[in-house]
C-alpha positions in Angstrom: -22.3 -11.2 -3.4 -19.0 -12.5 -2.0 -18.4 -14.7 -4.9 -18.8 -11.7 -7.4 -16.2 -9.9 -5.4 -13.8 -12.9 -5.5 -14.4 -13.2 -9.0 -13.6 -9.5 -9.6 -10.4 -9.7 -7.6 -9.2 -13.0 -9.6 -10.0 -11.2 -12.8 -8.0 -8.0 -12.0 -5.1 -10.3 -10.7 -5.2 -12.4 -13.8 -5.1 -9.3 -16.1 -2.2 -7.8 -14.0 0.0 -10.8 -14.3 -1.0 -11.9 -17.8 1.8 -12.0 -20.4 4.3 -10.5 -18.0 7.2 -12.3 -16.4 7.8 -11.9 -12.6 10.8 -9.6 -13.5 8.6 -7.3 -15.6 6.0 -7.1 -13.0 8.6 -6.3 -10.3 10.2 -3.6 -12.5 6.8 -1.9 -13.1 6.1 -2.0 -9.4 9.5 -0.6 -8.4 9.5 2.2 -10.9 5.8 2.9 -9.9 7.0 3.1 -6.2 9.7 5.7 -7.0 7.3 7.8 -9.1 4.8 7.6 -6.2 7.0 8.9 -3.6 8.7 11.6 -5.5 6.9 15.0 -5.6 5.2 15.4 -9.1 6.0 19.0 -9.9 9.4 18.6 -11.5 11.2 17.0 -14.4 12.4 14.0 -12.2 8.9 12.7 -11.9 8.3 13.2 -15.6 11.4 11.5 -16.6 10.6 8.5 -14.3 7.2 8.4 -16.1 9.1 8.2 -19.3 11.3 5.4 -18.1 8.1 3.5 -17.0 6.5 3.7 -20.4 9.8 3.2 -22.3 11.0 0.0 -20.6 9.5 -3.5 -21.1 7.7 -3.7 -17.8 4.1 -4.0 -16.6 2.7 -0.4 -17.0 -0.6 -1.2 -15.3 1.1 -2.4 -12.1 3.5 0.6 -12.2 0.6 3.1 -12.4 -1.3 1.3 -9.5 2.0 1.4 -7.5 2.5 5.1 -8.3 -1.1 5.9 -7.1 -0.7 3.9 -3.9 2.7 5.3 -3.1 1.5 8.9 -3.8 -0.4 8.6 -0.6 2.5 6.9 1.4 4.9 9.6 0.0 3.3 12.3 2.0 4.2 10.5 5.3 7.8 10.0 4.1 8.3 13.7 3.4 9.7 14.7 6.8 12.4 12.0 6.7 13.2 12.8 3.0 13.7 16.4 3.9 16.3 15.4 6.5 18.1 13.2 3.9 17.9 15.9 1.3 19.2 18.5 3.6 22.2 16.4 4.6 22.9 15.6 0.8 22.5 19.2 -0.3 24.6 20.5 2.6 27.7 18.6 1.4 30.2 21.4 1.0 32.3 19.6 -1.6 29.3 19.2 -3.9 28.1 22.7 -4.0 29.8 23.4 -7.3 28.1 20.5 -8.8 24.7 21.6 -7.5 25.3 25.1 -8.9 26.2 23.8 -12.3 23.3 21.5 -12.4 21.0 24.4 -11.4 22.5 26.6 -14.1 21.5 24.2 -16.8 18.7 25.3 -19.2 16.1 23.0 -17.5 18.1 23.0 -14.1 15.5 24.9 -12.1 12.6 22.5 -13.3 14.7 19.4 -12.2 13.9 20.2 -8.6 17.1 19.0 -7.1 17.5 22.1 -5.1 14.4 21.0 -3.2 15.3 19.0 -0.1 12.2 16.8 -0.3 12.6 16.0 -3.9 16.3 15.0 -3.5 15.6 13.1 -0.4 12.6 11.1 -1.9 14.5 10.4 -5.0 17.6 9.0 -3.0 15.2 7.0 -0.6 13.4 5.6 -3.6 16.6 4.7 -5.4 18.0 3.2 -2.2 15.1 0.9 -1.6 14.6 0.1 -5.2 17.0 -2.9 -5.3 15.4 -4.9 -2.4 11.8 -4.0 -3.4 12.6 -5.4 -7.0 13.9 -8.7 -5.7 11.1 -9.1 -3.0 8.4 -8.3 -5.4 9.9 -10.6 -8.0 9.7 -13.5 -5.7 6.1 -12.4 -4.7 5.0 -12.3 -8.3 6.6 -15.6 -9.1 4.4 -17.0 -6.4 1.3 -15.1 -7.6 2.0 -16.2 -11.1 2.1 -19.8 -10.2 -1.3 -19.4 -8.5 -3.2 -17.5 -11.1 -1.7 -18.4 -14.5 -2.6 -21.9 -15.5 -0.3 -24.0 -17.5 -1.4 -25.4 -21.0 -3.5 -28.5 -20.3 -3.9 -28.0 -16.6 -7.4 -28.3 -15.2 -8.7 -26.8 -12.2 -11.4 -28.5 -10.0 -14.0 -25.6 -10.1 -14.1 -25.2 -13.9 -13.4 -28.7 -15.1 -17.1 -29.2 -16.2 -16.7 -26.2 -18.6 -13.8 -27.9 -20.4 -14.6 -30.1 -23.4 -13.8 -33.7 -22.7 -14.0 -33.4 -18.9 -15.3 -36.5 -17.2 -18.6 -35.8 -15.2 
């Protein structure tokens, strides 16, 4: 029972890191994190999804991160509201906000919403450190789960042809 669960986790981890560099994995995770914390009822979230599927990054990990951070995003909303309120209250930027809102798709962008603006700014602010920390993490995970050609592991050595018994 426990060995089946461990085998499932190893298989999922192997599929997530297969054929992707640590940078691609980190980029997918970071974009998925931003998608997850931004409210989904605007064009910003849609454009972030387009960015995720357009760039060369791990899409599966990005979708998993988006789902996980969707639950975390709700607890960040009060703080993001305060950030968005501060940014949208800047007097010298009111003309920019008005012209952005008067664009054809301006109302659907959602930048007039304090939570949308705050979560977008918060996500962009933490994106750089998250990218570098996850890149280091996935480099370590990749060295554990991805075998190099010709390398043999002790638990499946008997399955490989030419292995000494």
